[in-house]
C-alpha positions as CSV (number, residue, x, y, z in Angstrom):
1,X,-76.5,-104.9,-71.6
2,X,-73.5,-106.4,-73.3
3,X,-75.0,-109.5,-75.0
4,X,-78.2,-109.9,-77.0
5,X,-79.4,-113.3,-78.0
6,X,-81.6,-113.2,-81.2
7,X,-83.6,-116.4,-82.0
8,X,-84.1,-116.5,-85.7
9,X,-86.5,-118.7,-87.6
10,X,-87.3,-119.2,-91.3
11,X,-90.1,-116.6,-91.4
12,X,-90.0,-113.7,-93.8
13,X,-89.6,-111.4,-90.8
14,X,-86.3,-113.0,-89.7
15,X,-84.1,-110.5,-91.6
16,X,-86.0,-107.6,-90.1
17,X,-85.7,-109.0,-86.6
18,X,-82.0,-109.4,-86.9
19,X,-81.5,-105.9,-88.4
20,X,-83.5,-104.5,-85.4
21,X,-81.3,-106.4,-83.0
22,X,-78.1,-105.1,-84.6
23,X,-79.3,-101.5,-84.6
24,X,-80.3,-101.9,-80.9
25,X,-76.9,-103.5,-80.0
26,X,-75.1,-100.6,-81.6
27,X,-76.8,-98.1,-79.3
28,X,-75.6,-100.0,-76.3
29,X,-72.2,-101.2,-77.6
30,X,-73.5,-104.8,-77.2
31,X,-72.7,-108.0,-79.0
32,X,-75.4,-109.9,-81.0
33,X,-75.6,-113.7,-80.9
34,X,-77.8,-115.4,-83.4
35,X,-79.5,-118.7,-82.7
36,X,-81.3,-120.1,-85.7
37,X,-84.2,-122.3,-84.8
38,X,-85.8,-124.8,-87.1
39,X,-87.4,-128.3,-87.1
40,X,-85.3,-131.2,-88.3
41,X,-86.5,-134.7,-89.3
42,X,-84.7,-137.6,-87.7
43,X,-81.9,-138.8,-90.1
44,X,-81.4,-135.4,-91.7
45,X,-77.6,-135.8,-91.2
46,X,-75.4,-134.2,-93.8
47,X,-78.2,-132.1,-95.3
48,X,-78.6,-130.4,-91.9
49,X,-74.9,-129.5,-91.9
50,X,-75.2,-127.9,-95.4
51,X,-78.3,-125.9,-94.4
52,X,-76.5,-124.6,-91.3
53,X,-73.4,-123.5,-93.2
54,X,-75.5,-121.6,-95.9
55,X,-77.6,-120.0,-93.2
56,X,-74.6,-118.9,-91.2
57,X,-73.1,-117.2,-94.2
58,X,-76.4,-115.4,-94.9
59,X,-76.7,-114.0,-91.3
60,X,-73.1,-112.9,-91.3
61,X,-73.7,-110.9,-94.5
62,X,-76.8,-109.3,-92.9
63,X,-74.8,-108.2,-89.9
64,X,-71.8,-106.9,-91.8
65,X,-74.1,-105.1,-94.2
66,X,-75.7,-103.1,-91.4
67,X,-72.5,-101.3,-90.4
């Protein structure tokens, strides 16, 4: 198993889920891919881009912090 796709939502358990996936991936020398899933209203436009950027930075810090 070389690739692990982790769907992440906005639930309080999301951080724990990602940490579990990272720990699991380390055991098998696998790469983790995070797919954030959330509902968006029509016309969200620029605000969606800002949410995505902030969220991406948060998950990267989580993954780097696990090493």
